[in-house]
N, C-alpha and C positions, 0 to 999 in steps of 0.2 A: 598580297601573299608574301612578298619579300620581307616586310617587317616581322613576320612570324618565324622566319628561318632562324634556326639555332636557339629558339626560345622554349621555355617550359610551356607557354600557352600553345605554341605550334605543335608541340609533341603530345598534347592532351588527347587521350584515346577516346574515340567515339563509338565505332562499331566495326563490323567486318564488311569491306566493300565487295562489289560483284566479282572482282578479280581474286578474292580469297585472302587478301592482305588486310591487316588492321588499318582502318581509316582513322587518321588523326586530324586535328583541326586545320593543320596546314593543307592537307589534301582536300578537305571540304571547302576551304576558302578558295583554293585555286580552281577547283571544279566549278564552283558557283560563278566565278568570274567568266569562265569559258561558256557556261550554259547561258549566262545573261546575254552574251554576244550572239550565240546561236539562236536563242529565242527571238532576238531582234530580227533575225532573218525571216522567221516565220511570219512576223507581223508585216513583212514586205512581200509576202506571197510565196516564199520559197518552201518547197516540200522535200523532206529528206528524213533519214533516221540517224540516230547517234548510238555509238557503242563506246561507253566510258569505263575506265578501270574501277571507278567508285560506284557510279549510278547504274551500270549495266546497260541494257538495251532500252532505248526510248524511241518511239516512232512519232515523227512530226509530219504526218500526212502521206508518207511514202516509205517503201522498203529500201529503195535506192534513189539517189546515191546515199551511201552510208558513211558518216563521218566518224572516224576513230579518234578518240581523245585520251591521251595520257597527260593529265594536268600537271603532274610533277614527275618527270623522268629523272631519276636520281634522287628520289624522295628521302632516302636515308642520309645522303649528303646534306640535303636541305634541312632535315630535322636536327642534324648534328652541327649545323652551321658551317659546313664545308662548301665554299663558293664554287660549285660546279654542278649545275642541274638546269633542266630546261623543260619546255612544254613540247609535246609531240602531237601533231594533227595530220591526219591523212584522210583522203577521200577515195573510196573504192566504188566501182560500179558493178561489182559482182561478188561472189562468195569467197574467192580465194585471194591470196596475197599477190598473185600476179595480176589481179584486177585493180591494183592501186593506180589512180589517175593523177593525184596530186599529193605531194608530201611537203611538210614544213616542220622543221625543228628549230626552236628559238632558244638560245642560251639566255636564261633569265638574269644572269649576272651582268653580261656586257651588251645584251640586246642583239647579238649577232644572229641573223636568220639564215638558215640553210633551206633552200627550196628546190623543188623539182616538179616538172609537168611531164607526163608520159610522152615520149617521142619529141620533146622540145628542149631537153637538156636540164642541167642542174646549175644552181647559182649559190654563191656564198656572199652574203652582204649585197645582193643585187647584181653581182658580177659573175660571169661564167666561171665555173670551177676550173682551175688550171693545176695540173699535177706538179707537185714540187719535184725538182731535180734530185735524183738520188746520188749520193756520194759513192756508194759501193753497190752497183747493180747486181753483183753476184751473191750478195748475202742479205739476210734479214737483220737490219740494224736495230729497228725499234718496233715492237709489237704491243698491242693492247689486249687485255683480257677482261672477261666478265665471268666470275667464278666464285663458288664457295671454296674455302681452303681444302676441303676433302676431295674436290673434283679436279684440282690442279694437276693431279697425276695423269689425267686424261689428255692434258696438253704438254706432257713432259718433253716429247720429241721437239715440238715447236719452241718451247722455252729454251731447251739446250742449244738449238740452232740459232737463237737470236742473241744479239749483243746486249740489248736492254729490254725491259718490259715495263708496262704501266697498267695499273688497274684504277680507272678513273671514277667508276661508280655511276656513270650515266651511259647506258648502252647506246641510246639514240645519238648522243653527241660524239661518242667514241667512233661509231660507224661513219658518221658524217665526216669526221676528221680523217678517217681512213680513205674516204672517197677523194679527199684532197691530197693524199699521199703523205700526210703527217705520220701515219703508221704504215709499215709495210704489210701488216696483217692485223686483223682483229679476230679473236677466237673466243667462243663461249663453249667450253667443254661440258658444262652443265646445261640441261634442257632449259631454254628460255622461251618466253611467250612470243609467238609470231605477232600478236597484237602490238607489242612494244616496238617492233622494228619496222613496221610497215613504211613509215615515211622515210626512214634512213636507207632502207633497201632500195627504194626508188631513186633517192639521191645518189646512192652508190652506182646503181645501174646506169642512170642517165649521165654520170660522169665517166663512164667507161669501165667501172669496176665489176667485180664478180663476187657472188655470194652463193654458198651451198651449205649443206650440213657437213659434218666431219668425215662422212663417207664419200663426199663429192656429189651427193644427190641434189637436184634442183629443188628450189623452194616454192616455185610459182603455183603449184597445185595445192599447197597447204591451206586449209580453211582459215578464214579470218574469224577468230573467236577468242574469248578470254581463256579457253581451255587448251588450245593447240600450242604445243611446245616442240622445240627442236634444238639440236646443237647447231653451231654456226661457225663458219669460217668465211671471212671477208678479206678482200685485197683490192688495191686500186688498179691492178692490171691482171690479165690472165696469167702472165708469167709468174708474178709473185704469188698468185693464188695456187698455182701448180706447185711452187716451191714450198708453200705452207702445208699443202696436203701431203707432199712427200715427207716433210719433216714429221708430221703427225703420224704417218704410217710407221715410223720407226719406234712408236710407243710399244708395239707388240713384239 
């Protein structure tokens, strides 16, 4: 897939995927690689189902466990040749986001893997995630966002409270870096798909972080589907999450 990044061949439009976005050759090639690996598991007797952004729902002998696949998280970056995108894989044993058992996000540029197993912790590059020490605990120094330009007004209070901001273009990787304390908060003021964040939310939770919608509501009961969407606020600690929510409340 990497040779297609940033190329006209990779941007060739094919069809509309199950998630509603336009599928391009780069998406198709990445998904084909993932499915080849998953189909190899069925040959060894494994039974499961798959929900993929491009192919939709496929059953391989069982309803659960359900494998969630986003073959290219940050696909616009990949199509434009911006070197920050990854693959997201999650395993759920029930219908809701709180049923995520395993999560994995891999940065396809440098190969760095972020992983988590429910109730067993989270790792970065095979080592337990350790929070970065903060230089100024009393303020939000650096935050990350995922947003359309028109929706940034919804995060105005948080933006004004922060020293600097980043919009990286890969939500899964941005949340993973938030879990490690690289960002004091991550916010998506525009409704984003629960499907895309499953692995990263488990990584965040297992690292001790907190995620809610912008009103502070828990996310665990949200259905895992390509249609479910929510706003999002993540932070590496409860204190920073509370600070972010307070800043957002000043929007009104």
